N, C-alpha and C positions, 0 to 999 in steps of 0.2 A: 322382726329384729328390733325395730324402733319401739314396739310396745313394751318389751322388757326394759329397755333403757328409760323410756318415759315413765313407766310405773315406779321404778326404783329411784330415778332422779327426783321425782316429786316428793319422795319421803326423805331423801338425803339432803337436798337443798330446795326446800319449798319456796315458792314465790312470796314476796313480802305481803303480809296480811293473811296468808293462808295458814291455818292452824289445825287442819284435820288431815288424817292419813289418807293415802290414795284409795284404799278400799272403802272408806267412809264417803269420800268424794264420789266414787263410782255409784254407791248406793243412793246418795242424795240426788244424783243426776238421772236416775231411772224414772222418777216422777210417778204420779198416780195413774195416768192413762197413756196408752200408746208409747210407753217407754220414755216419756219426757224428752229432754234434750238428746239423750243417747239414742232414742228411737228415731229422732229426726236425722241424726248422723247416719244411722243404719239405713234409713230410707234413701238418703241422698247417695250413699255409696252403692246401694243396690241399684238405683237408677243408672248411675254411671257404669256399673258392671254390665247391665243389660244393654244399654245403648252402645257400649264399646264392643260387646261380644257379638251382637247380631251381624254387623258387617263382616267380621272375621269368620264367623261360622258360615255365612252365606258364600264367602269367597272360597272357603275350603270345600264346601259341598258341591260347588260348581266347577270343580277341577283345578282349583288353584294349587300352586306348589308350596303353599304355606304349611309348616309343621304345626300340628295342634299344640296350643299353649304358647306359640310364638306370636306376640303382638307387635313385633318389630319396634320395640321401645328401647332405644339405647341412646338417650340424649347426650351422654358424655362421650360416645364413640369408643367405648372400651373394647369392642370387638372388631373395630375397623383394622384391616391389615393383618389380622391374626390368621394362623393356619387352622385347618379344621380340627386338628388335635388340640390346639390351644383353646379353641372355642368350646370344645367338649369338656376339657378339663375345668374351664371357668364355670360352665353350666353345672357340672358335678359339684364343685366347691360351693356354689350358691345354693344348690339343693340341700347339701349336708348342713351348711350353716343355718339355713332356714328351718330345717327340721330340729336342729339343736336349740334354736331360739324358741320354737314352739314348745318344746319340752320344758325349757327353762321358764317360760312365761306361765305355763300351766302349773309348774311347781310353785312359783312365786304367788300366783293367785290363790292356790289351795292353801298354802301356808299363811298368807295374809288373812284369808277368810276364816281359818281355824283360830287365828289369834284374836278375832273380834274386830270391832270397828275402830279400836284404838291402836291396832298393830301398826308398827312402822318398821322400817328396815333395821335389822336383818331378819325380821319376821320369825323370831324364835319364841 
């Protein structure tokens, strides 16, 4: 959801001194080998995913009561004190909003890529 917002915000209100479109900035950050800076970000996120998933998978496989995909990450306490029906409704809303955001981001990337490296919002 933040990817869509960040991609569009970079073209609507760029930072001072930035004069290239988001799609051109992405292409410039790929670099000649190993994905450049974008490859480093991908590698770091992959490492975090693996290190965070191994204990959760181990706990689930050894008889834990954890539901697959539940990493018990609720720093704002949005689910505290909610009934089971409210929790399920919030999970469904999050799932639907996430899917909509993925479709929107895919459309934005496709349209920006078809417009060339100079394409900026509204990507027509």
